[in-house]
N, C-alpha and C positions, 0 to 999 in steps of 0.2 A: 316448084315449091307448092306444097299442099296448102289449102285454105287455113287449116289449123296452125301450121307453122308460120304462115304469113301473119296471122293474128298475134301469135306469141312474139314474133319479132317486132311488130308494131307496138305491142304493150311494153316490151323491154326498152324500145327506143324512147317511148313516152316517159318511162320511169327514169331513165338516164337523164333525159332533158329536165325533168323535175328536180332531180338530185343536184344538178349542176347549175340550176337557174339562179341568177343573182337578183331576180325580181326587177324593180324599177331601175336598179343600177346597170343591169345588162342591156344589151342591144335588142330592142323589140322589133317585131315585124313592122313594116310601114303602116299597115292598117291599124295597128295598135299604138301608133306614135302620132301625137298631135303636131300641127304644122310648125309651131315655135320650136319644139324639141327637135323635130326633123331638121329644121334650118340650122340649129346649133350643131347637131351631129354631122351635118354635111359641111361644116366650116363656113357657112354663109353668114352667120351672125355671131359676132364676138361680144364679150361682156361690156365693152365700152359703149356708152350711149351714142347714138347717131352714127355708128360705124357699121355699115353693112357691106359685105363683100359679094360681088357678083349675084345680086338678087335674082336676075333673070336667068342665071345659069343653074339654078337649083331645080332639080328634077323631082317635083312633088307628085307627078302623075304616074310614076313607074309602079307597076303592080308587083305584089309579093311573088307571084309565080314566075317573074322574069329574073329574079335575083336569088342568091343563096347566102345564108348567114353561116359562117364557120368560126371555129375557135382557133386561135394561134397561142400556144402556151396554156397554162403557166409552166408546164414541164417541157420547155423548148430551149435548146442551147442559144438560139439567136435572139431571145427576148431579154438577154443579159440579166437574168434573175427571174424570180417568180412573178413575172408580169403576164397577165392574160389579156389578149386582144380579141375582141369580137369584131369580125369583119363582114360587111355586106359586099358581095362580089357580083359583078356582071361579067361572067366568063373569068378572065384573069385580071380584070380591072377592079380596083377598090372604090366603092361608092361611099361607104360609111365605115368609120372606125370608132370603137369605144374601148379605151383602156380600162381594165378591171383590176383594181389593186386590193390589197388587204391579205394576200396569201402569206406575207412575211411580217405581219404586224407584231412588233416587239414591245410596244408600249414604252419606249425609251423616255418620252417626255414625262409620263406619269411616274415612271421609275425614278427619274431625276428629282422628283418632289419628295421622295422618301430617303434619298441619299444626302449626306452632308455635302457642303460645297467642296470639301477637300476630296470627297469620293467621286464627285460629279464627272471629272475628266475621264475616269475609267468607263463611264457609261456612254458619254457622247462620242468617244473615239471610235465606237463600233458602228456608228450610223453610216457614214460614207467610208467604207472600209478600204477604199483605194486612196483616200486622202484623210487619214486619221489625224494628222497634225493640224490640218485646217479646222477640224471639229474642236480639238482641244484648244486651239488658239482663240477661236471665236468665243467659246465658253469662258475661258480664263480672262479674256479682255472684259467681258461683261461683269464678272465677279470683281475684278480689280476696279472697275468704274464705281461699283457699289461701295467698295471699301475705301475708295479715294486714295489708293496707294500708287506710287510710281515704282516701276521696276528698273533695275540697273541697265545702263546702256549696253553692256555686253549681252545681257539676256535678250534685249530687243533685237540685236543683230543676229544672235544665234537663232532666235525664233524665225527671223526673216529668211535666213539661209536654209534652215530645215524645211520651211514652208515651200520654198522654191524647189528644193530637191524633191519634195513630195509631189509638187505639181508635175515635175518631169516624170516621176514614176507613174502617175495617173495617166498622163498623156501617152506614155509608152504602152501601157495596157490597152489604151484605146486604139493606138496604131496597130497593135498586135491583133486584137479581136476584130477590128474593122477589116483588116486584111483577110482574116479567116472568113469573115462573113461574105466577102466578095470573091473568095476563092484563092487567095494568096496565102498558102500555108507557110511560106518562108518568113513573112513578117511576124507571124505568131512566134516563131523560134527566135528571131532577132530581137523583137520587142522585150520578151522576157529575159533574154540574155543580158541586155543593157540594164534592165531594171534590177537585176541581181546585184550589180555593182553598188547601187544606192542602198538596197536593202541590207547588204553586208555592212555598209557604213552605219546605217541605223542601228543594227544589232551591236556594233562596236560602241556606239555612243549611248544607247538607251537600254541595251540588253535584250531588245525585242526587234523583230523585223516588221511587224504590223501591229496596229492597236497599241501604240507605244506608251501611252500615259506619260509622255515626256514633257509636254508643255502643261504647266500647272499654275494655278493662281499664285502670283508672286514671282514667277520666273520660269526656269526649266528644272528638271529633276536632277541633272548632273551637268558638269562642265564638259566641254569637248575633250575627247581623248587625246593622248600624246600622238603626235604625227598626223593630226587631222588635216593640216594644210596639204600635205602630200596626197592624202586620200582624196580630198575634194578636188585637187588639181587634176588628178587622174580621171576622176568622174567627168569633170568639165571637158577635158580634152577629148575623151572617148565619146561622150554623148554628142558633142558638137560635130565631130567628124562623122559619126554614124547617121546624123540627121540628113546629111547630104547623100548617104547611101540609100536611105529610105526614099529621098526625093528622086533619085535616079531609078530606083526599083519601081516606084508607084506612079509618080506624077505624069509621066508621058506614056504609061502603059495603056494601050488601046482598050483592053477589056476593063481595066480599072476606071478609065475616063468615061467609058460607056455607062458604067453603073453610078457614076458620081456627077458628071458635068450636066447641069440643067435639070437634075432630078430633085424633086421635093423642094422647090424654092419657096421662100417666105420673104415678105418685104418688111421694112422697118415699122410701118404703121401697124401691121398685123402682130409683129413680135412685141411691140410696146403695149398694144392693147391686151395681150395675153400675160404681160408681166414677165416675159422670157428674159433671161440674162445670160451672161457668159458667152462662150464661143457662138452659140446659136444666135444671140442678139448681135454680136459684133460681125457675124457673117453678112448681116444686112447693111453694113456700113455705119452703124451707130458705135462710136468709140467710147462705150461705157465700160470702164474698168475701175473698180473701187480703189485699186492701188494708185491710180492716177487722179480720179475725180474726187475721191474722199480719202486721202492718204492716211494710212495707219502705220504702226511700227516706224521704220525709217525709209519708207518707199519714196518720200519726198527728197531724200538725200542720195538717191541712185538714179542712173540714167537707163531708160529702157523705152521701147516703143510699144504702143498699143496696136496690135495687129487687127485690121478690119478687112472685111470682104466687100463684095459689090453686089452679087446676085442672090445671096442667101441660100444657095443650093448645097447639096452634099459636098461638092468639091471645095467650096469656100470653107465649110466647117472643118474639112480635113486640112486644108492649107493653113488655117489659123492655128490649129493645135500643133502642127509641125513647126511653124515659125515661133510659137510661144515657147517651145522647148529651147530654142536658140536664145530667146530673150531671157528666159530663166537662167541659162548658163551665164549670160552677160551680167545678170544681177548677182549671181553667186560669186563670180570673179571679183566684183566690187566689194562683196561681203568679206572675201579673203583679204583684200587690201585694207579695208577700213575697220576690221574687227577690233574693238577696244579691249583693253585689259580690265580686270576688276571682277566683281561678284557676278555670279550667274543667276542669283535669285535675291529677292529682297531680304534684308536682315530684320524686318519687322517681326518681332517674336509672336505677334498675334496670328500670323499666317505661315510662318516658316519654322519647321522643327529644328531643334539644336543639331549641331554636327554629330555624326555617328560616334566619333571618338569620345565625345563628352558624356554620352549616355552611360558608358562604362565607368566614368569617373565621378559623376555628380548625381545625387539623388534628385535634386531639383530639375536637372535636365531630363532624367528618366520620367519624372512625373509630368513635366511639360510635354514630352513626346507622347506619353500615354494619353493624356487628356486631349491633345490636338487630334489624334487619330481615332479616338473613341467618341468624343463629344463634338469635335469640329470647332470652328471659330464662328463667332456671332457676326452677322452682317447687318448693318443698320437698315431700317425700313426704307423702301423706295422701289423704283422700277427702272429698268435700263434696257436699251436696245443696242446691241453691238453687231456690226456687220463687217465681213471680210470678203475678198474675192477668192473663192475656191476654184478648183479646175473646172467646175461645172457652172459657176455663176455666183450670184450674191447669196452667201450663206450668212444667216443672222441668228442671233440668240436673244430672246426676250425673257428677262427674269423679273419676277416680282418678289421682293424680300419683305418679310414681316418682322425682322429683328431677331430671328432664331438662327440655328445652325444649318437649316435646310431651306431651299427655295419654296416659297408658297406656290409659285406658278413658274413653270419652265416651258417655253415654246420655241421651236426651231423653225426658222424660215428656210426650208430646204430647197435649193435650186432644182434638184431632180424632180421634185414633186410639182413645182410650178412649170418647169419646161415640158413636162409630160403632157400638158394641156395642148401643146402645139402639134402633137402626133396626128390627131384626126385631120387637121388642116394640111399638114405636110403630105399625108397619104392620099388625100382625096384626088381621085382621077388617075392615080399611079397604078402600076402593075403590082400584083401580089409579090413578085420577086423583089420589087423596090421596097416593100415593107421592111425587109431585113435591114437594108442599108439606112432607112429612115430611123429605125430604133437605134441603130449603132451610132449615127451621127448626132443624135440628141444626147446620147451618152448618159442614160439614167442609171443611177445606182439604187436598187430597190430597198436596201437597208435604210437609205435616206428617205425614200418615198413612204415606206411603211414604218416610219420611226415610231 
């Protein structure tokens, strides 16, 4: 290569580096990183005071010319969305990791402050697009607390059944994509095949397969369709049987176990210090599940087990999700047996539109419907925090009301965002090939991270 061409290539490389630089948010060279920041990036120091992990194991003296900083993502199929990771490598081993977010920033929290409460569910349902019902449920419960209204028993049980069906669909996508990440293309086919059963039922019930806008303040959008019991029974029988096929296909498979067992462990102290929840926390042996520890809906009236792990590794996180699908089937069967009759939404005219048939017969009903969907309903001043157990962990909605038809402030405590903090700790010391499975077993949804 001529000297002139070498200079031009170097200039081009510097230009690309400048264009893609995230500044202080990005992963800097060791010489440009102070000791405290380096310790945090290496996973040696967590945010909790007096908790230091392996202080003698932190390699502060390594030189920049001994390592290499590379990008993984954001346009990478195995980052499960537009997630960018900056990795410092020593050969094939990961020394430091820094997740770079913001490539999918949708501003849903700020958007929620210009939408009326009745429109809000159409906004939040798109955050965790694999668990839209959980988003709608969390938001609706927060609004109902502010309004101090109680929803009918049938609506409570419908919500619980639909939330558990949605938990299964989310875990099925995880089983499918995790299998693909470790080289099992069969699970990708099987996971989406079973998910299709539930999505077809969602479409039959709500008219949509995803982003349903089904759970709304005051209840649900529509009652369960005719023949729903038979549909749900088929789903339960099929999913429960297929979980054992997944078990047989994956659990004892030597290649799968080599990628999962003992890889990327985290202990309970580390997970709690980072605020991690969901299957990642339960894999460390902490039985924290809001359905059991802080019951909502009718979870205190059904029997189910909280699945926990022991080692906090990739395999524990896999086993927990697999067994949680069986527990969700168990809950859904109880919903079938105990589903009460009655209204599927509150009859409070302040929040509930009139029946569709009355709009054609009554001018008052037409005006009521028009004003409700154009102006919305007024919510008394106050603030509320409502939390549920989503497939990824503790999902919470914080709303400040000023007495108007729109939230003054809307904030979502997204488990994917919090759990992503654990990625540098989980990847530290592992191989580059393990980075794929670590991202997968944390199961972040970037629509929820960049909300």
